[in-house]
Each structure stands twice: as C-alpha cells, then as structure tokens.
C-alpha positions in Angstrom: -29.8 1.2 -15.5 -31.9 -1.1 -13.0 -30.6 -0.7 -9.5 -29.8 -4.0 -9.0 -27.6 -4.5 -11.9 -25.8 -1.3 -10.9 -25.4 -2.7 -7.5 -23.8 -5.7 -8.3 -21.3 -3.5 -10.5 -20.6 -1.3 -7.5 -20.0 -4.4 -5.6 -17.4 -5.7 -8.3 -15.6 -2.5 -8.3 -15.3 -2.4 -4.5 -13.8 -5.9 -4.4 -11.5 -4.9 -7.1 -10.3 -2.4 -5.3 -9.9 -4.6 -2.4 -7.9 -7.0 -4.5 -5.6 -4.2 -5.5 -5.1 -3.0 -1.8 -4.2 -6.6 -1.0 -1.3 -6.6 -3.7 -0.1 -3.1 -3.3 0.1 -3.2 0.0 1.9 -6.8 0.7 5.0 -4.6 0.9 3.5 -3.6 4.6 3.7 -6.7 6.1 6.4 -8.6 4.5 9.2 -6.4 2.5 11.6 -6.7 5.5 10.8 -10.2 6.2 11.7 -10.9 2.3 14.5 -8.3 2.0 16.6 -10.0 5.3 15.7 -13.6 4.1 14.0 -14.2 7.1 11.1 -15.5 4.6 11.2 -16.9 0.8 9.1 -14.3 -1.3 6.4 -17.1 -2.2 6.1 -18.2 1.3 5.9 -14.4 2.7 2.9 -13.8 0.7 1.1 -16.9 1.3 1.5 -16.4 5.2 0.3 -12.9 4.5 -2.7 -13.5 2.4 -3.9 -15.8 5.0 -3.4 -13.6 8.1 -5.0 -10.9 6.1 -8.0 -13.1 5.7 -8.3 -14.2 9.6 -7.6 -10.4 10.3 -10.8 -8.9 8.1 -13.1 -11.3 10.6 -12.0 -9.5 14.1 -13.3 -5.9 13.9 -16.0 -3.6 12.0 -14.9 -0.1 13.8 -13.3 1.0 10.8 -15.8 -0.2 8.7 -18.4 2.0 10.4 -16.1 4.8 10.3 -15.7 4.6 6.5 -19.6 4.0 6.1 -21.0 7.0 8.0 -18.0 8.9 9.4 -16.6 10.5 6.0 -19.5 11.6 4.0 -23.2 11.4 5.0 -24.8 8.4 3.8 -28.3 9.8 3.0 -26.5 12.1 0.3 -24.6 9.2 -1.5 -26.3 7.3 -4.7 -24.6 4.2 -6.2 -23.1 6.0 -9.5 -21.1 8.3 -6.9 -19.9 5.3 -4.8 -18.5 3.8 -8.3 -17.0 6.7 -9.5 -15.0 7.3 -6.1 -14.1 3.5 -6.3 -12.8 3.9 -9.8 -10.8 7.1 -8.7 -9.1 4.6 -5.9 -8.4 1.9 -8.1 -6.5 4.0 -10.6 -4.3 5.6 -7.9 -3.4 2.4 -6.6 -2.7 1.3 -10.1 -0.3 4.0 -11.0 1.5 4.1 -7.8 2.0 0.2 -8.0 3.2 0.7 -11.4 6.0 3.0 -10.3 6.6 1.1 -7.4 5.7 3.9 -4.6 4.3 2.9 -1.4 1.4 5.1 -1.5 -1.7 4.6 0.9 -4.5 2.6 -0.7 -6.9 3.9 2.5 -6.4 7.5 1.4 -7.0 6.6 -2.3 -10.5 5.1 -1.4 -11.5 8.1 1.1 -10.1 10.6 -1.3 -12.3 9.1 -3.9 -15.3 8.9 -1.9 -14.9 12.7 -1.0 -14.3 13.9 -4.6 -17.2 11.8 -6.0 -19.4 13.0 -3.0 -18.4 16.9 -3.5 -19.6 16.6 -7.3 -23.0 14.9 -6.5 -23.9 16.6 -3.1 -22.0 19.6 -2.4 -19.7 20.1 0.5 -22.6 20.2 3.1 -22.3 16.1 2.3 -18.7 15.6 3.7 -17.8 15.2 6.9 -15.0 17.9 7.2 -14.2 17.8 11.1 -14.4 13.9 11.0 -12.1 13.9 7.8 -9.7 16.1 9.8 -9.7 14.4 13.3 -9.7 10.7 11.7 -8.0 10.9 8.4 -5.7 14.2 8.3 -4.3 14.4 11.5 -3.7 10.6 12.0 -2.0 10.7 9.0 0.5 13.1 9.8 1.3 11.6 13.1 1.0 7.9 12.5 4.3 7.4 10.7 6.1 9.6 12.9 5.2 8.0 15.6 6.0 4.7 14.0 9.2 6.0 13.1 10.2 7.1 16.9 9.0 3.8 18.2 11.2 1.9 15.4 14.1 4.0 16.0 14.1 3.4 19.8 13.4 -0.2 19.1 16.2 -0.4 16.6 18.7 0.7 19.1 17.6 -1.6 21.8 17.8 -4.4 19.6 21.6 -3.6 18.4 22.6 -2.9 22.0 21.2 -6.2 22.5 23.0 -7.7 19.6 26.2 -6.1 19.6 27.7 -6.5 22.6 26.9 -10.2 23.0 28.4 -11.1 19.7 27.0 -14.7 19.9 27.2 -16.2 16.3 23.5 -16.6 15.1 22.0 -13.7 16.9 20.8 -12.5 13.4 19.1 -15.8 13.1 17.1 -14.9 16.3 15.7 -11.7 15.0 14.7 -13.4 11.5 12.7 -15.7 13.5 11.3 -13.0 15.9 10.5 -11.4 12.0 8.3 -14.4 11.6 6.1 -13.4 14.6 6.1 -9.7 13.8 5.3 -10.2 10.2 2.4 -12.1 11.2 1.3 -9.7 13.5 1.6 -6.9 10.7 -0.4 -9.0 8.4 -2.9 -9.7 10.8 -3.5 -6.0 11.8 -3.8 -5.0 8.2 -6.4 -7.5 7.2 -8.1 -6.3 10.2 -7.8 -2.4 9.4 -7.6 -2.6 5.7 -10.0 -5.0 4.7 -12.8 -2.9 6.7 -12.3 -0.1 4.6 -14.2 -2.1 1.6 -16.8 -3.4 3.7 -17.5 0.4 4.8 -17.8 1.1 1.1 -20.0 -1.7 0.2 -22.3 -1.1 3.2 -22.4 2.6 2.1 -23.5 1.4 -1.3 -26.3 -1.0 0.4 -27.5 2.0 2.2 -27.6 4.2 -0.8 -29.8 1.5 -2.6 -31.7 1.3 0.6 -31.2 -2.1 1.3 -29.4 -1.4 4.7 -30.5 1.4 7.6 -28.7 4.1 8.1 -25.5 3.1 10.4 -25.7 -0.3 9.8 -23.3 -3.0 10.4 -21.8 -4.6 7.3 -23.4 -8.1 6.6 -21.9 -11.2 6.5 -21.3 -11.8 3.1 -19.7 -8.5 2.7 -17.2 -9.2 5.6 -16.2 -12.9 3.7 -16.3 -11.4 0.4 -13.9 -8.7 1.5 -11.5 -10.7 3.5 -11.3 -13.3 0.4 -10.7 -10.6 -2.1 -7.6 -8.7 0.0 -6.2 -12.0 0.8 -6.3 -13.1 -2.8 -4.7 -9.7 -3.9 -2.3 -10.2 -1.0 -1.0 -13.4 -2.4 -0.5 -12.1 -5.9 2.5 -10.0 -4.2 2.8 -6.4 -5.4 6.6 -6.8 -6.0 7.7 -3.6 -7.0 6.4 -2.1 -4.0 8.0 -4.7 -2.3 11.3 -4.1 -3.7 11.3 -0.2 -2.8 10.2 -0.8 0.8 12.7 -3.8 1.4 15.7 -2.5 -0.4 15.1 1.2 -2.2 14.4 3.0 1.1 17.2 1.6 3.3 19.5 -1.4 3.9 17.6 -3.6 6.2 19.2 -6.2 8.6 17.1 -8.4 10.7 17.2 -6.5 14.0 15.9 -3.7 12.0 13.1 -5.8 10.4 12.0 -7.2 13.5 12.1 -3.9 15.2 10.2 -1.9 12.2 7.4 -4.6 11.8 6.7 -4.8 15.8 6.8 -1.0 16.1 4.2 -1.1 12.9 2.1 -3.7 14.2 1.8 -2.1 17.6 0.5 1.4 16.1 -1.7 -0.3 13.5 -3.5 -2.2 16.1 -3.7 0.5 18.4 -5.7 2.9 15.8 -7.7 -0.2 14.5 -9.3 -0.4 18.3 -10.1 3.3 18.2 -11.8 2.9 14.9 -9.2 5.1 12.7 -8.9 4.3 9.2 -5.3 4.8 9.0 -2.8 3.8 6.4 -0.6 0.5 6.7 1.8 2.3 4.3 2.4 5.3 6.1 2.9 3.6 9.6 5.1 0.7 7.9 7.0 2.8 5.8 7.8 5.4 8.9 8.7 2.3 10.9 11.5 1.3 8.4 12.5 4.9 8.4 12.9 5.0 11.8 14.8 1.3 11.8 17.4 3.1 9.6 17.6 6.2 11.7 18.0 3.6 15.0 21.1 2.3 13.2 24.5 3.8 13.4 26.2 4.6 9.8 23.0 3.3 8.3 22.2 4.7 4.9 18.8 5.9 3.9 18.0 7.4 0.5 16.0 10.4 1.3 15.1 11.0 -2.5 13.3 7.7 -2.4 11.5 8.9 0.7 10.9 12.2 -0.7 9.0 10.4 -3.7 7.1 8.5 -1.3 6.1 11.8 0.9 5.0 13.5 -2.4 3.1 10.4 -3.3 1.3 10.5 0.1 0.5 14.4 -0.1 -1.1 13.8 -3.5 -3.0 10.8 -2.6 -6.2 12.3 -1.5 -6.5 15.0 -3.8 -5.5 12.9 -7.0 -7.9 10.2 -6.1 -10.8 12.9 -5.6 -10.3 14.5 -8.7 -10.0 11.5 -10.7 -13.5 10.1 -9.1 -14.9 13.9 -9.2 -14.5 13.7 -13.2 -16.0 10.3 -13.5 -18.5 11.4 -10.9 -19.7 14.2 -13.4 -20.2 11.3 -16.0 -22.0 8.7 -14.3 -23.8 11.1 -11.9 -27.5 10.0 -13.5 -26.7 6.4 -13.5 -27.7 6.1 -17.0 -26.7 2.8 -18.7 -24.3 4.0 -21.6 -22.3 6.4 -19.2 -21.7 3.4 -16.5 -20.7 1.0 -19.6 -18.4 3.4 -21.3 -16.8 4.5 -17.9 -16.6 0.6 -17.0 -15.1 -0.4 -20.6 -12.6 2.7 -20.4 -11.5 1.8 -17.1 -10.5 -2.0 -18.1 -8.7 -0.9 -21.2 -6.3 1.6 -19.3 -5.7 -0.8 -16.5 -4.8 -3.3 -18.9 -2.5 -0.8 -20.7 -0.4 0.1 -17.5 -0.4 -4.0 -16.7 1.4 -4.3 -20.1 3.8 -1.4 -19.5 4.8 -2.7 -16.3 5.7 -6.1 -18.3 8.3 -4.1 -20.1 10.8 -4.4 -16.5 8.6 -7.1 -14.7 9.5 -7.7 -10.7 8.8 -10.9 -9.7 9.0 -13.2 -6.4 12.2 -14.4 -8.3 13.9 -11.1 -8.9 12.6 -9.0 -6.3 15.8 -8.9 -4.1 17.9 -8.4 -6.9 18.4 -4.8 -6.5 21.3 -3.0 -6.7 21.5 1.0 -5.9 22.2 3.0 -8.6 24.6 5.0 -6.5 26.7 1.9 -6.0 26.6 0.8 -9.4 28.0 4.3 -10.5 30.8 4.0 -7.8 31.7 0.3 -9.0 31.5 1.6 -12.9 33.9 4.7 -11.8 36.3 2.4 -10.1 36.4 -0.3 -12.7 39.1 0.6 -16.0 37.3 1.7 -19.1 39.4 -1.1 -21.2 40.4 -4.0 -19.3 44.2 -4.9 -20.0 44.7 -7.3 -22.9 41.2 -6.5 -24.3 42.2 -3.6 -26.7 40.2 -4.4 -29.9 38.8 -2.3 -33.0 40.0 1.2 -34.1 41.5 1.9 -30.7 43.8 -0.9 -30.7 45.0 -0.1 -34.0 45.6 3.4 -33.5 47.8 2.6 -30.3 49.9 0.0 -32.6 50.4 2.6 -35.1 51.6 5.5 -32.6 54.2 2.9 -31.6 
C-alpha cells in the first residue's frame, strides 16, 4: 500500500479515536452538572464541546510527550501507529458500552506501546519515561484530586449549612457552570493533544516531519474539531455512571469536585503530563462523597472502575499487539481486512448498546438497584382488593 494512502488511513483512525475520546470523556466535565440540574444535558455537552475546541489550541506540551516521550519515533512505522490506534478505539468502545469511565489516554498509550513492542522490541519503548510520566501520575492523580475534593466539599458544606440561606444550592449551581467550563477547557487542552501527538508520530514515521517536531497547524485544528464533535454527541452511559451510580451528587459536591479536577488537570498539562481526565474526575467525585457526612458511596461501582483502570494499559496493548502482528508489513490486504473487521465489530457493539439506550432524555432517570430492592421489599406482594385468578379462587373456597 502506498505510504500516502496508508498515512491517510492512519490519520483517519487517529481522528476516530479522538472522536471516541470526546464522547467517552464527556462525563469528566459535565456529569456532575447534569446530575445536579445545574445544566440541561444538551446544553452541557454543547458548552463542553465549544470549550474542548478552544482548549485544544492552548498548548502542545502533552502532544510532545506522546510523540517522543513514550516510544522511540525512529523505530515506529505507519502500520504500527495504526494498530495502536485500533487497540485504543476498541477499549474505548467496549468500556463505553458498559458505562465504565476508563481512561482514553491510557488506552492510547497502551495501544502504542503494545504495537511498538511487536514491531521494534522493548528497546524502542521508553520504560523510565512511561513510569515517571504515566504510571506514577496515574496512581497519584485520583488520590490527590480526591483529597482536594474532600477538603473542598467539607468547606463548601461548612459555608452552606450554618448560613441556611434559601437558595444556597442555586449559587453552587452557578459555581458549577464556571467549574464545568474550566474542566472542559482543561480536557480539551490535555486530551486533544494526545491525538495530535500520535498523528505527529505518524508524520515522523513517514518522514514528513523531523524528529521532535511540533504538530502542524492542520493537525491541531483537525484534532480540536474531532474531540469537540465527539463531546457534543455525549457519552450518556458514562455520564450516568459518574453523575448517579458512583454517589449521589448535590450542588456543593459538584462544585467542589469539578473545581478540584480542573486544578489538578491544568497543573498536569503545564508539566506536559498526559494524565487521565477520567482518573482525576472520578477521584474528585469520590472525594466529594467522602467529604459529605452521611453520603453513600457505591464501592462496588468504584471497584469496577478501578479494575477497568488497571486493565486499560495491558488490554489495549494486547489488542494492538495482536493487530500489529497482522499489519506490521503494511500489506494492502492486511490493512484492508483489519479496517473492515474493525468497522463491523464497532457497529456490532453499537447495535448491542441500542437494546437499552441511554440518551440526553433519560440520563438522569436512574434508580439505584439497592433502593429499588428496598422499595420492593416494603411493597405488599398483593395489594388489598386486587386478588385475582387462582389465588383469589383458592381464598374464596377456603372461607
């Protein structure tokens, strides 16, 4: 396959990943605002999409880390970048269908690492950089965000409770508008750059850019548009998990969680760290639950999320490695078959998800199964005056 054609396919795959990143990670910025009623669902994703678009133009430090800090750009080929992207897309779609807020960032990094290992061996992977810039921050960032959010939540309730002024929650909802906007801006600044970095890596591999080059202007614009379009689509399954299934969110908690997440994420972006906005925001939401007295945290949901986090890097890496074996030589048939099978698989997952759709209209219509079980236990099996059928007949015969 001609390099130009393959490059176009790789760029399209990268923008597809960027699109899935947008709708998968919408919950990072807007789930708490939607859950507390601070913003209507459609208005929330529209605001987030615009600010994702703006944020993508603010920095390229994270893109530089992805392009040259994870793997050796000199050892990368276009088919391997393609395989890495497909591994990341597969993980994003799988976790979205289950409503799990996993890390798109780590899926991408895991996919690139897995495909690189197959093609060039472990010497092409910058292990020290991965530990320092990916693994350690991945462990620490949700903890830091959670602690900051817990403290901010305590302070917020100390301000709200003693005052007891009617409408206090309304002011926190207004605060959520600003904090949600800040998270969306930070998400665009950090996450869009990851795809910019991968496309830049592909351009370097195709010898259209020199090593350590910054992303061209057209790459920045394309990635900004793709992630904002995905954000506007809205990953409603993940929004429901973040906004309702993890813990019940009230306006003071939502404001504290979003502000804390934005602060941590913007700090990381300035340091060029490709952090997961999902990890940071999830940690902040958990922290907001811990910071409120008598709040109920659904640890089973939190445990499932953590398991998904741990599996993200190796799972995306394994998928990418398997695809890398197939496409490493860059043959037309192999690339075409893999592309076709990927499209069919993604369509199948989407059709499966339509059996129980979550949309902007029903995203807030969630009742915790434990609460439903309590209601069912308290409700009489047969309401008085409604005995029918064989049971009624048997009762009448016995009397």
